[in-house]
Backbone as CSV, one residue per row, in Angstrom:
resi,resn,N_x,N_y,N_z,CA_x,CA_y,CA_z,C_x,C_y,C_z
1,UNK,74.795,119.528,124.032,74.210,118.270,123.576,75.149,117.120,123.918
2,UNK,74.545,116.000,124.133,75.344,114.824,124.474,75.841,114.138,123.209
3,UNK,76.798,113.279,123.394,77.358,112.521,122.278,76.307,111.614,121.655
4,UNK,75.441,111.034,122.488,74.383,110.151,121.966,73.437,110.931,121.071
5,UNK,73.101,112.155,121.484,72.216,112.996,120.674,72.890,113.355,119.359
6,UNK,74.168,113.668,119.419,74.918,113.986,118.204,74.924,112.804,117.244
7,UNK,75.105,111.615,117.768,75.123,110.412,116.924,73.763,110.191,116.270
8,UNK,72.688,110.390,117.011,71.334,110.234,116.470,71.107,111.247,115.355
9,UNK,71.501,112.501,115.603,71.338,113.541,114.586,72.172,113.242,113.344
10,UNK,73.375,112.741,113.534,74.229,112.382,112.390,73.600,111.266,111.572
11,UNK,73.028,110.268,112.242,72.378,109.162,111.536,71.150,109.652,110.780
12,UNK,70.364,110.540,111.408,69.184,111.094,110.741,69.589,111.915,109.523
13,UNK,70.632,112.715,109.678,71.113,113.520,108.560,71.635,112.632,107.430
14,UNK,72.382,111.606,107.776,72.903,110.681,106.762,71.762,109.995,106.030
15,UNK,70.740,109.594,106.779,69.575,108.954,106.168,68.851,109.914,105.234
16,UNK,68.676,111.158,105.670,68.022,112.171,104.844,68.801,112.407,103.557
17,UNK,70.107,112.534,103.680,70.958,112.768,102.500,70.883,111.582,101.553
18,UNK,70.876,110.384,102.084,70.776,109.185,101.248,69.440,109.155,100.504
19,UNK,68.359,109.491,101.187,67.034,109.515,100.558,66.968,110.575,99.463
20,UNK,67.506,111.750,99.736,67.493,112.817,98.737,68.363,112.460,97.536
21,UNK,69.479,111.805,97.794,70.351,111.362,96.709,69.631,110.342,95.835
22,UNK,68.935,109.404,96.467,68.179,108.397,95.710,67.076,109.070,94.895
23,UNK,66.395,110.038,95.493,65.335,110.763,94.783,65.908,111.497,93.579
24,UNK,67.059,112.113,93.760,67.717,112.823,92.669,68.115,111.875,91.545
25,UNK,68.609,110.691,91.906,68.992,109.710,90.893,67.776,109.227,90.109
26,UNK,66.652,109.041,90.786,65.422,108.623,90.100,64.986,109.711,89.133
27,UNK,64.993,110.960,89.582,64.604,112.062,88.707,65.533,112.170,87.510
28,UNK,66.819,111.973,87.727,67.784,112.018,86.637,67.536,110.884,85.644
29,UNK,67.236,109.705,86.165,66.946,108.556,85.294,65.692,108.808,84.465
30,UNK,64.676,109.380,85.088,63.442,109.683,84.364,63.718,110.697,83.263
31,UNK,64.514,111.704,83.561,64.856,112.704,82.545,65.613,112.055,81.393
32,UNK,66.582,111.219,81.710,67.372,110.535,80.690,66.470,109.648,79.837
33,UNK,65.596,108.883,80.491,64.667,108.002,79.793,63.771,108.791,78.855
34,UNK,63.196,109.862,79.368,62.293,110.679,78.557,63.009,111.236,77.345
35,UNK,64.166,111.799,77.553,64.924,112.404,76.457,65.332,111.361,75.423
36,UNK,65.873,110.251,75.899,66.363,109.206,74.997,65.207,108.616,74.162
37,UNK,64.133,108.235,74.830,63.021,107.600,74.117,62.308,108.591,73.204
38,UNK,62.195,109.840,73.628,61.541,110.852,72.785,62.325,111.033,71.494
39,UNK,63.651,111.203,71.625,64.489,111.392,70.435,64.446,110.176,69.518
40,UNK,64.381,108.997,70.101,64.406,107.764,69.312,63.074,107.511,68.607
41,UNK,61.966,107.840,69.254,60.669,107.359,68.797,59.734,108.396,68.177
42,UNK,59.845,109.635,68.564,58.857,110.628,68.147,59.379,111.414,66.968
43,UNK,58.553,111.473,65.919,58.920,112.223,64.725,58.911,113.720,64.986
44,UNK,59.249,114.472,63.975,59.378,115.919,64.150,58.027,116.607,64.332
45,UNK,56.975,116.050,63.760,55.663,116.685,63.908,54.871,115.987,65.010
46,UNK,54.295,116.798,65.871,53.527,116.253,66.986,52.075,116.651,66.802
47,UNK,51.223,115.650,66.721,49.804,115.903,66.613,49.133,115.756,67.965
48,UNK,47.841,115.522,67.942,47.092,115.351,69.174,47.364,114.017,69.842
49,UNK,47.883,113.064,69.065,48.148,111.719,69.590,49.425,111.188,68.955
50,UNK,49.990,110.185,69.604,51.128,109.491,69.010,50.613,108.557,67.935
51,UNK,51.424,108.339,66.891,51.074,107.333,65.900,51.243,105.962,66.547
52,UNK,50.692,104.942,65.913,50.822,103.585,66.451,52.290,103.188,66.576
53,UNK,53.081,103.532,65.569,54.503,103.206,65.593,55.237,103.936,66.712
54,UNK,54.905,105.222,66.907,55.533,105.986,67.982,55.157,105.417,69.349
55,UNK,53.893,105.083,69.497,53.426,104.533,70.778,54.114,103.208,71.096
56,UNK,54.208,102.338,70.094,54.882,101.046,70.276,56.355,101.254,70.596
57,UNK,56.999,102.156,69.864,58.412,102.439,70.091,58.638,102.968,71.508
58,UNK,57.798,103.909,71.940,57.939,104.469,73.287,57.748,103.395,74.359
59,UNK,56.751,102.545,74.172,56.497,101.466,75.129,57.706,100.530,75.212
60,UNK,58.209,100.108,74.058,59.376,99.216,74.028,60.613,99.894,74.615
61,UNK,60.808,101.152,74.297,61.970,101.894,74.799,61.930,101.963,76.326
62,UNK,60.786,102.322,76.872,60.650,102.409,78.334,60.848,101.038,78.970
63,UNK,60.250,100.010,78.394,60.400,98.656,78.942,61.861,98.224,78.965
64,UNK,62.592,98.453,77.876,63.999,98.055,77.822,64.837,98.866,78.804
65,UNK,64.538,100.160,78.924,65.257,101.007,79.866,65.055,100.499,81.289
66,UNK,63.817,100.177,81.633,63.530,99.669,82.980,64.173,98.311,83.206
67,UNK,64.122,97.436,82.202,64.769,96.126,82.319,66.265,96.279,82.589
68,UNK,66.916,97.140,81.825,68.355,97.309,81.998,68.673,97.973,83.336
69,UNK,67.852,98.915,83.767,68.064,99.553,85.068,67.936,98.546,86.204
70,UNK,66.915,97.707,86.150,66.731,96.683,87.181,67.890,95.690,87.180
71,UNK,68.373,95.328,86.005,69.505,94.416,85.894,70.734,95.021,86.576
72,UNK,70.993,96.295,86.295,72.153,96.967,86.879,71.999,97.076,88.393
73,UNK,70.817,97.443,88.855,70.576,97.550,90.302,70.817,96.206,90.977
74,UNK,70.300,95.141,90.384,70.500,93.813,90.970,71.972,93.430,91.013
75,UNK,72.728,93.739,89.962,74.164,93.425,89.944,74.920,94.239,91.001
76,UNK,74.564,95.504,91.158,75.214,96.343,92.160,74.907,95.814,93.565
77,UNK,73.651,95.457,93.811,73.270,94.897,95.114,73.995,93.578,95.379
78,UNK,74.110,92.750,94.361,74.817,91.478,94.497,76.292,91.718,94.835
79,UNK,76.916,92.657,94.143,78.317,92.986,94.414,78.475,93.560,95.822
80,UNK,77.515,94.365,96.242,77.572,94.945,97.593,77.454,93.856,98.662
81,UNK,76.553,92.892,98.435,76.397,91.777,99.389,77.675,90.947,99.445
82,UNK,78.263,90.672,98.276,79.489,89.878,98.244,80.639,90.610,98.908
83,UNK,80.724,91.911,98.716,81.798,92.690,99.331,81.601,92.763,100.841
84,UNK,80.359,92.830,101.284,80.073,92.880,102.704,80.309,91.556,103.388
85,UNK,80.125,90.464,102.667,80.295,89.137,103.238,81.716,88.614,103.162
86,UNK,82.544,89.275,102.354,83.918,88.790,102.158,84.823,89.157,103.291
């Protein structure tokens, strides 16, 4: 194989690994969110439906988790741009 082919394969592999890493992080975040909000909001007895309070708590918990995640992502991206431009 030529060096150019090796470089293309390395870039494809790096891209694949980056995508899989991102997918893994999303799955981990979803697991963390589910566990955290479930423990915080759902009582010990589970019926056919969530109570109004449980439903509201779960909605608020998910919204706050997503808000904080987006805030962190934006700060990391901002820091990355500043580091790249410096």
